[in-house]
C-alpha positions as CSV (number, residue, x, y, z in Angstrom):
1,M,-0.2,-0.1,0.2
2,A,2.9,2.0,-0.3
3,D,2.6,3.4,-3.4
4,R,-0.9,3.2,-4.1
5,P,-2.9,6.4,-3.9
6,I,-5.9,6.6,-1.6
7,N,-9.2,6.7,-3.1
8,R,-11.2,9.3,-2.4
9,R,-14.3,7.5,-1.6
10,A,-12.3,5.0,0.5
11,W,-10.8,7.9,2.7
12,M,-14.4,9.6,2.8
13,L,-15.8,6.2,4.5
14,A,-12.8,6.1,6.8
15,A,-13.4,9.6,8.0
16,L,-16.8,9.0,8.4
17,A,-16.5,5.6,10.3
18,A,-13.8,7.5,12.7
19,A,-16.2,10.3,13.2
20,S,-19.3,8.1,14.1
21,G,-17.4,5.5,15.9
22,L,-18.4,2.7,13.3
23,D,-16.6,-0.5,12.5
24,L,-14.9,0.5,9.1
25,A,-15.5,-3.2,8.2
26,A,-19.3,-3.2,8.8
27,V,-19.5,0.0,6.7
28,R,-17.8,-1.9,3.9
29,A,-19.6,-5.2,4.1
30,P,-22.0,-5.8,1.5
31,R,-25.5,-6.6,2.3
32,A,-26.5,-7.7,-1.1
33,A,-25.0,-11.2,-0.7
34,E,-27.6,-11.8,2.3
35,K,-30.1,-14.0,0.7
36,M,-33.8,-14.5,1.8
37,S,-34.9,-18.0,3.3
38,K,-37.4,-20.0,0.9
39,Q,-39.6,-19.3,4.0
40,E,-39.3,-15.6,3.8
41,A,-39.8,-15.8,0.2
42,E,-42.9,-17.9,0.2
43,Y,-41.1,-20.2,-2.2
44,Q,-42.9,-23.3,-3.4
45,D,-41.7,-26.0,-5.7
46,S,-44.7,-25.7,-8.3
47,P,-45.4,-22.7,-10.4
48,K,-47.9,-20.3,-9.7
49,D,-50.0,-19.7,-12.6
50,I,-47.9,-19.7,-15.5
51,R,-45.2,-18.1,-13.7
52,T,-42.1,-20.2,-12.8
53,C,-38.4,-19.7,-11.6
54,A,-36.9,-20.7,-15.1
55,T,-38.8,-17.4,-16.4
56,C,-37.7,-15.1,-13.6
57,T,-34.9,-12.5,-14.3
58,L,-33.5,-13.7,-10.9
59,F,-33.2,-17.4,-11.3
60,E,-29.7,-18.6,-12.0
61,P,-29.8,-21.9,-14.0
62,P,-29.3,-24.6,-13.3
63,R,-31.0,-24.3,-9.6
64,A,-30.4,-21.2,-7.9
65,C,-31.4,-17.8,-7.3
66,K,-30.2,-14.5,-6.7
67,V,-32.4,-13.7,-3.8
68,V,-33.6,-16.9,-2.2
69,E,-31.2,-19.2,-0.6
70,G,-30.4,-22.6,-1.4
71,D,-31.2,-24.9,-4.4
72,V,-34.5,-23.8,-6.2
73,S,-36.5,-25.6,-9.1
74,P,-36.7,-24.3,-12.4
75,Y,-40.6,-25.2,-12.0
76,G,-40.7,-23.3,-8.7
77,W,-42.0,-19.7,-7.6
78,C,-41.7,-17.3,-5.0
79,K,-43.0,-13.9,-4.0
80,A,-39.6,-11.9,-6.0
81,F,-40.8,-13.3,-8.9
82,A,-39.6,-10.7,-11.8
83,L,-40.6,-11.3,-15.1
84,A,-38.3,-10.2,-17.9
85,D,-39.6,-7.0,-19.6
């Protein structure tokens, strides 16, 4: 880190964290990595009407989701369903 310039955003975060007494690691920790449980998402292994995980923009083949944790069926459904435009 000797020859590396200080990023303005990093400096501001460090200054704000120090001034407010926050843990800098907590400020930088990404919360987007946290996913909903299947229960929170009201996930079901069967489709709802014609809506399925396979047609959702959040589905990650072959059996994953960007917002629901664990294994999801391409034929499943949850309340986070988002059809592509």
